[in-house]
PLY file of the C-alpha trace (Angstrom):
ply
format ascii 1.0
element vertex 50
property float x
property float y
property float z
element edge 49
property int vertex1
property int vertex2
end_header
-3.12 -8.04 -26.06
-3.87 -9.84 -22.79
-0.38 -9.14 -21.46
-0.87 -5.39 -21.90
-3.56 -5.28 -19.22
-2.20 -8.12 -17.06
1.10 -6.40 -16.24
-0.47 -3.21 -14.78
-3.02 -5.38 -12.95
-0.26 -7.45 -11.36
1.63 -4.30 -10.41
-1.44 -2.86 -8.66
-2.08 -6.17 -6.90
1.56 -6.30 -5.75
1.29 -2.74 -4.41
-1.90 -3.54 -2.48
-0.45 -6.80 -1.19
2.71 -5.07 -0.02
0.73 -2.35 1.73
-1.40 -4.92 3.52
1.49 -7.18 4.52
3.66 -4.29 5.66
0.97 -2.51 7.64
-1.07 -5.40 9.03
1.39 -8.28 9.42
4.62 -6.43 10.17
3.13 -3.28 11.71
0.43 -5.14 13.66
-2.26 -2.54 12.80
-5.85 -3.05 11.69
-6.72 -3.79 8.07
-9.25 -0.97 7.88
-6.53 1.63 8.48
-4.57 0.52 5.41
-6.90 2.30 3.01
-7.38 5.52 4.99
-5.73 8.62 3.53
-4.65 9.95 6.94
-2.49 6.87 7.48
-0.49 7.42 4.30
-0.37 11.18 4.81
1.31 10.50 8.15
3.81 8.15 6.47
4.57 10.77 3.81
5.04 13.41 6.50
7.48 11.14 8.35
9.51 10.33 5.25
9.78 13.90 3.95
10.08 15.70 7.29
12.96 18.20 7.42
0 1
1 2
2 3
3 4
4 5
5 6
6 7
7 8
8 9
9 10
10 11
11 12
12 13
13 14
14 15
15 16
16 17
17 18
18 19
19 20
20 21
21 22
22 23
23 24
24 25
25 26
26 27
27 28
28 29
29 30
30 31
31 32
32 33
33 34
34 35
35 36
36 37
37 38
38 39
39 40
40 41
41 42
42 43
43 44
44 45
45 46
46 47
47 48
48 49
């Protein structure tokens, strides 16, 4: 029973950790920008641009 909620929790924590490491440590940007929608909208626009 405990494993059923631990696996999704670990997946969400890994996602957040990867976003923070990739954007703050590698990208050298501020931590506050990680959780702004406009940041990720820009990334999505870059990835799916024609």
